[in-house]
N, C-alpha and C positions, 0 to 999 in steps of 0.2 A: 470661397467655399469649394472644397474638393469633395468629390463622391467617395463615399466610404465603401470599400470592398472587403468582404469577409471570406477567408479561405477556410474550407472545411477539409478535414483529413478524410482519406479513403475509408478508414475503419468507421469513423463516426457516420459517414454516409451510408455505409453497408448495414450498419446496426440500425439506422433509421429506416432503411428499406425493409429489412426483416421484421421490424417491429409493426410496420404498417400492413404487411401481408399476413393474412390469417393462417393457422396451421391447416385449416380444412382445405384452403386453396392450394397449398404446396402438396398436400396428400391427393387431392383430385387430379393434379398435373401428372404426378408420378405413377399413380396406380389407379386403374379403374375398379370400381366395386361392381362385381356381377352379382345380381340378386340370387339368392339361393332358390332353388326350385320349391315351390309350394305344392306339395304332393297331398293328393286326396285319394284314398283307396276305397272305392265303392264296389262291394261284391267281387267280381273277377275283373274289375277295370281299375286302372290307375290313370288319375288325371293330373296333369301338370298345369295348374291354373294360370301361372303367371309366364307361360311360354312365349307370348308375344313380347313381353317385357324383356326377357332374356335375349331374344333375337335382336331386338331394338338396341340393346346395350352393347352387344357384340358386334352389331352391324353386319349381320349375316342373313342370307335368305332363310325364310322359314322352311322351305322345302329341303334345303341342304342339311340344316341341323336336325330336322325331323328324320331325314333318311339315315343319318348317321346313328341317331338314338335307336331307331327301329332295327337297324342292321346289328348293332352291338348288343342289344337286348334280345334279339331273335325273336321279335314279337310283332304282330301286325298292329296297325293303329291309324288314326286319322286326326285332322286338325279341324277344330271348330272355329271358324272365323267369327262368329257372333260373340263368343266369350274369350277368344285369344288363347284358348287352351289346347293342349295335346292330350288326346285320349289313347291310352296304351290298353291293348287287350292282354291281361295278366296282372299279377300282383308284384310291384316292385317298390322297395324301401326309397325313402327320400335320400338316404346316404348312398345308395347304388346309383341313382340318377345323378347326384351331385358329383360323384367320382367321375362318371362319364362326361359330364359338362366340363370339369377341369381338364380331362384329357383332350377333349375336343378344343379347348382353348389353347393348350400347349401345341397342338398339331396345326390348327386351321386359323388362329387368331394372331398369336404373338409371333413377331419377326424373329427368326432364330439368329439373325446377324446383329441386330441392335437391341432387341427385347422391347420394342415399341408395339402398342395396341393399335396404332393407326395403320392398319393394313386392309387390303381389299383382296378378295378372292375371285380370280378370274379364270376363265377357261380359254386356253389358246390351243386350237386344233382339238386333240384329245387329251390334252394334259392340263391339269389344274395348277395354277401359279398363284402363289401367295405374294402380293406385291406391296412392299413397304412404302408408305407415303413419307416416312420420316427420313430413311436413309437411301431409298430407291432400290434396295435389293430385291431380286426376283428369285424366289425359291419354289421348286416343284414340290407338290404335296401329293400324298397318296389319295387316289380318287375314292369317293364314298360308294 
């Protein structure tokens, strides 16, 4: 009795691999889904109810993103730790806030060299550096 060996072709094994991996898994690896800002306008205040979720998804400090939004909107505001929401003084549409979030992501989250979202924002001396964990690139970014 001799052992029976079966040889599989490369294409067959590759097709088997892709059929076992779901489309959602592939999408999650290639692109992160940032939650849209849930905006509530009450009187002369605008509340971003899911601000903590956004900062957790982006892996950024709450104060840094808050400082960016307040500066770009030209409005005072504060962070409510109990609810994880950002309260802005003024009336701002959800569209305007989401546009600013996308601009923040392009400037301070996505690596300009390889396009990876696996980055860390660090401060070296007086310069902000965007450090990519995927390719190792270090890029200076504009301070907030």
